[in-house]
C-alpha positions in Angstrom: -6.9 -7.7 -7.7 -7.0 -3.9 -7.8 -4.8 -1.4 -9.4 -4.6 2.4 -8.9 -1.8 4.0 -10.9 1.5 2.5 -9.9 0.0 0.5 -7.0 -1.2 -3.1 -7.3 -3.3 -4.5 -4.4 -3.7 -8.2 -4.2 -6.1 -9.9 -1.7 -4.3 -12.4 0.6 -5.9 -15.2 2.7 -5.4 -14.5 6.4 -3.6 -17.7 6.9 -1.2 -16.9 4.1 0.1 -13.7 5.8 3.7 -14.5 6.8 4.5 -14.3 10.5 7.3 -11.9 9.7 4.7 -9.5 8.4 2.5 -9.8 11.4 5.6 -9.0 13.6 6.2 -5.7 11.9 4.9 -2.6 13.7 2.0 -0.8 12.0 3.2 2.2 9.9 2.4 5.6 11.2 -0.5 7.4 9.7 0.0 10.8 8.1 -1.2 14.1 9.6 -4.6 13.6 8.2 -5.0 10.2 9.8 -4.6 8.3 6.5 -2.7 5.1 5.7 -0.5 6.3 2.8 0.5 3.4 0.5 2.6 5.6 -1.8 3.3 9.4 -1.9 4.3 11.2 -5.0 7.6 12.9 -4.6 7.0 15.6 -7.2 3.2 16.2 -6.8 2.6 15.3 -3.1 -0.4 13.3 -4.3 -1.0 10.1 -2.3 -2.6 6.7 -2.7 -4.2 6.7 0.8 -7.0 5.1 2.9 -9.0 6.6 5.7 -10.3 3.4 7.4 -9.7 1.2 10.4 -6.8 -1.1 9.8 -3.0 -1.2 9.6 -0.3 -1.0 7.0 2.7 -3.2 7.6 5.6 -1.7 5.7 8.6 -3.9 4.9 11.9 -2.1 5.5 13.1 -3.4 2.1 11.6 -0.8 -0.4 11.4 -3.5 -3.1 9.4 -5.9 -0.9 5.6 -5.8 -0.9 3.8 -4.1 2.0 0.7 -5.6 3.6 -2.5 -4.0 4.5 -5.1 -5.2 6.9 -8.7 -3.8 6.7 -11.0 -5.3 9.3 -14.1 -3.6 7.9 -13.0 -2.6 4.4 -11.9 0.8 3.1 -11.8 3.2 0.3 -8.5 3.9 -1.5 -8.3 7.5 -2.8 -5.9 9.5 -5.0 -6.1 13.0 -6.4 -5.8 11.8 -10.0 -7.5 8.4 -10.0 -10.9 7.1 -9.3 -11.4 5.8 -5.7 -11.5 2.0 -5.2 -13.6 0.3 -2.5 -11.8 -2.6 -0.9 -13.6 -5.3 1.1 -12.4 -6.3 4.5 -9.3 -8.5 4.6 -5.6 -8.7 4.1 -3.9 -7.4 1.0 -0.4 -7.4 -0.5 0.6 -3.9 -1.7 3.1 -3.9 -4.6 4.6 -0.7 -6.0 5.5 -0.6 -9.7 9.3 -1.0 -10.3 11.5 0.1 -13.1 14.9 -0.9 -14.3 17.6 1.8 -14.6 21.1 0.8 -15.7 22.6 -1.2 -12.8 19.6 -1.2 -10.5 15.9 -1.8 -10.0 13.9 0.8 -8.1 10.4 1.7 -7.1 8.7 4.1 -9.6 8.6 7.7 -8.3 5.9 10.2 -9.4 
């Protein structure tokens, strides 16, 4: 299990990845070719990887995303130490917060 700021990354066995996740199209990379797991709205800082692989983003913002890294990767962020991830599948969970009447993803 890995944590970088408000992002939690949990390894998932390949046979445990739901078919509905595999059916999702890969998320587009940003202009720098990175897979952006989360982007800070105020700072523009990003939890991002530059590695072969795919990010499968669930359309529900409160549902976890899934990341596939066939040869591993390095998660970087402007304010946190980089994290090396071995090859495999991962569940990507963004921190949530309660506000009166709703639950939402934490925004930087």
